[in-house]
N, C-alpha and C positions, 0 to 999 in steps of 0.2 A: 167360181168368184171366191167359192173358200179356197181353194188352192191358190189364188191369187193374194187374198188375204196372209195366209199362212207363209208366203215370200215372203210379203213384208216384215210381219215378227220375225223371222229368221236372219234377215237383212239386219233391222234394228238391233237386234241381240249380240249380232256377229260384231258389229261396230260397238257397242256398249264393252265386252270380252276382248276386243283388241284394246281398250281405251284403258280398261283395267288392267292388262297386262303389260301397258308400256309405261302406265303410274305417270305419275307429274314432275313435271321439271324441277329438279332442285340448282340453285348456284352451287359453283362448285365453293370450296373453303381454301381459303388464299393460302400458299406458303410466302416465304420471303422471294422467290420470283417465280413470278405466273405468267400465263400468254393468254392471249383472244387470239383468232384465228378464225376463217380466213377474213382480212380487213377490207374489201371491195363496199363503196358505198353504198350499195343496197343492204347491208350490215349493218351499218352506220348506229343504229337503235342499240343494236349486240352489243359493241363497242364501250357505246356510251354508258351504259347500263352497268357495265364491271368497272369503267372509270369512277362513276358516281358512286362507288363505296366508300371512298374513303375522303377522310377530310384534307381540303386543303389549306395550306395557311400559304402565307403573304409572298407569293415569288414575282419576279420582275422582268425574268428574261428566259429565253430558251436559245438551247445552247445546240447547234450541232455537230456530232462527230462523224468520224470513221473509225472502224476498228481496226487498219490497217493490215487486215489479215484479210484471205483466201475465205477463208470460214470462221464459223464461232457460235455463240449462243451465250445468255444472260448467265447459265448456268456453268461455262466454260471460262468465261470474263468473271465470275463471280469466284470460281477459284483461283485463278491467277492472280487479282488482285486481294485475295487473303494471304496465297500462300508464295507469292513473290513480291507485292508491295506491303504487306504487314498490315491492311488495312482492315481492323476491327468491322466494318461494317461492309466489308466485301464490296461487292459490285459497286465502282464509283459513281456508276450513268444511274439516271431512272429510271430509262427505257431502252431495250436494245430493238431493233426492228430485223432479224433477218434475210439474209438470202438466198435460202434454200440448201446452204452447206452447212448443218450445225444446227439450224432449226428451219422453219417454215419461209418458203420465200414470199415475202412481206407478214410475216408473224410478228405481233408488237410482244412484247416481253415485259412484264413490270417489275421492277425492280426493291427490294426491300427497303430502298430508300424514297422512293415513293411512297408506297404504303405506310412506311413510318414518318413518311413528311420532315426527312431531315436533309441534312447538309449533301452536295455531290462530293464528290473528289475529281472531281473529270474534265477541269478548268483549270486547275494551276495558278489560279488567282480566286483570294478571298470571296470576294466581295460575288465573282458570278459560281463559286461553290456553295454559295450561301443561299443568292438570293436567284440563282439559275436554274431551269430546267435540262440535265442533261440528257439528249438522245444520240445515242449510236447506232449508227446502221451497218452491217457487217458488209466488211470487203473493203478494197484499196481503188480509193478512187484517183489516184495518182494512174493506176494500171488499166481500169475497165471503169463501166458507170455503174449509178445503182440500180437495180431493176425496177423493171413498170409497179412491180408491185409494193416493192419498195416505198415507192415514191407517191403511192395512194395511200400507203397506211400514214406515212408521215404526214401528207397532208390533210389526211382526217384528226389524225394525233394534234397537229399545232391548231389546227381550227380547235377542235378541243379544248385544248389547254389556254388559247385565246381567250376564248369567253369565259370560260371558268376562273382563269385566273386575272383578264382585264388586263392580258399583255399585248403592248401596241405592237404594229409591223415590224417597227425599226429598232426594237430590242429581240427579233428573231435574228441571231446572229450564229455564224461558225466559232468555229473553234478559232482559227488566224485572226478574228477580229481583234483578241485577248492577248493572244501568245505568239512566240515566234516559231510556227509550226505552218504545214502545209494543210493539216487536217483541216478539214474533211475531203479534201484533196482534191486535184485542179480540175477533176471531171464532174464534181458535184456539181448541180444545175440548180442553183444559189437564187438565182432571178426569177427562175420558171417557179419556182417554190413560193417567192415571193410576191409575183403576180397572184397566185392562190389564197393570199391570206387575208382576213377582216380588218378592216383599217377603222381605229378606235379615234 
């Protein structure tokens, strides 16, 4: 009986010691470009907790883009937009969703324009840069399709933004709805996305 009691005491202290070594979780400090991964719905509360860190101004639209490149990440696009486009605030989108080449498949990267709640530089039309949240999926969807992970992440992100910013489904648009462009590509499943959105 004494041996059994000592075993329980040993297990108790072993658990306490392991928790001490692991320490408590501390949320990451966000840089101008940060990310959240992985994005499946089962970890949706984690994604929401990251997005809830930021004050949200008045937004009216969600504008969907593709990068028209086979690979990329928020950091790469930020560098290109600063150095080649001369944009002082860098990355023109508010969010980038990776395809596994350059950033994780389905990885949601938060751009500085969302963190600081400033206009995008993604639409080419002032109304939609000022009032539109730009989301770019990495890939060229004239040549391929978004990955399942990208679409899952996009669905979660759009659902969150709709609820937080009260954006109606009819204001979830593709770049080509407002500019003479094929963006986000012929193969982007727009109506499938809309079918999963919240109706306000």
